[in-house]
Structure formats: C-alpha cells, structure tokens
ZADREN-127547 format. One line per 5 residues: their letters; for each residue x, y, z of C-alpha. Coordinates in steps of 0.02 Angstrom, whole numbers, plus 50000, padded with zeros to 5 digits. Each point is the difference from the previous one (the first is absolute). Example, Ala and Ser with C-alpha at 12.3 -4.5 7.8 and 13.67 -1.06 7.14 Angstrom:
BEGIN
as	50615:49775:50390; 50069:50172:49967
REM end
This chain:
BEGIN
manle	50000:50000:50000; 50078:50163:49943; 50004:50151:50115; 49852:50118:49982; 49998:50171:50082
mqdli	49826:50052:50055; 50028:50181:49948; 50023:49939:49821; 49816:49954:49998; 49934:50170:50053
gltee	49923:50092:49853; 49980:49845:49891; 49829:49945:49940; 49929:49848:50087; 50035:49895:49845
qaeel	50180:50061:49984; 50033:49964:50184; 49924:49825:49987; 50109:49961:49849; 50158:50060:50087
iaarg	49960:49903:50159; 49961:49841:49902; 50163:50019:49902; 50092:49996:50167; 49913:49837:50047
mevri	49892:50081:50133; 49813:50005:50030; 49883:50151:50006; 49866:50038:50127; 49889:50152:49980
mqred	49969:50078:50171; 49904:50152:49943; 49927:50058:49835; 49929:50176:50004; 49890:50008:50157
qhfiv	49977:49812:50011; 50106:49912:50131; 50011:49811:49982; 49992:49872:50139; 50165:49906:50007
tlelr	50083:49868:50106; 50142:50047:50116; 50129:49866:49959; 50169:50071:49952; 50064:49949:49829
tnrvn	50164:50070:49940; 49961:49962:49818; 49844:50108:49995; 49981:50186:49963; 49851:50096:50067
lyien	49938:50137:49885; 49893:50152:50037; 49919:50075:49845; 49923:50171:49973; 49942:50066:49830
gvvfk	50073:49842:49922; 50175:50038:50066; 50100:49922:50142; 50021:50125:50143; 50068:49879:50131
antg	50084:49829:49996; 50072:49886:50133; 50046:49818:50024; 49905:49878:50103
REM end
C-alpha cells in the first residue's frame, strides 16, 4: 500500500478521491455528504479513508 497524504484529497471531487484511494489499495468510507451524516461502525481500519463531501468536493479526510 503506497503512502497517501490526507491533505492531497482535499479539494478533489468525490470520484477523483475514490480513484486515488483505490489506486493506493485502500478503501473509501463516506462519513458525510452535504448535510447528511452517515451511521458508521467504530472499528479502526488502517486501510480505510473517511471522506467528508460538500458541494461534490472533499473538504476533510482521515484514516480509520
């Protein structure tokens, strides 16, 4: 799994971010899209990136 800096995802479209994350062998989980917050489990997974989307663009990303 290649290194992926979370700040590299900020400003990308949701689709662009998903493609970049998948190319690094990681999984995507959408935590928030616009005003909708999704119910998620709390298990820690180091190969997963959590995305927060507003106006179709990533404004926050973290691992877990």
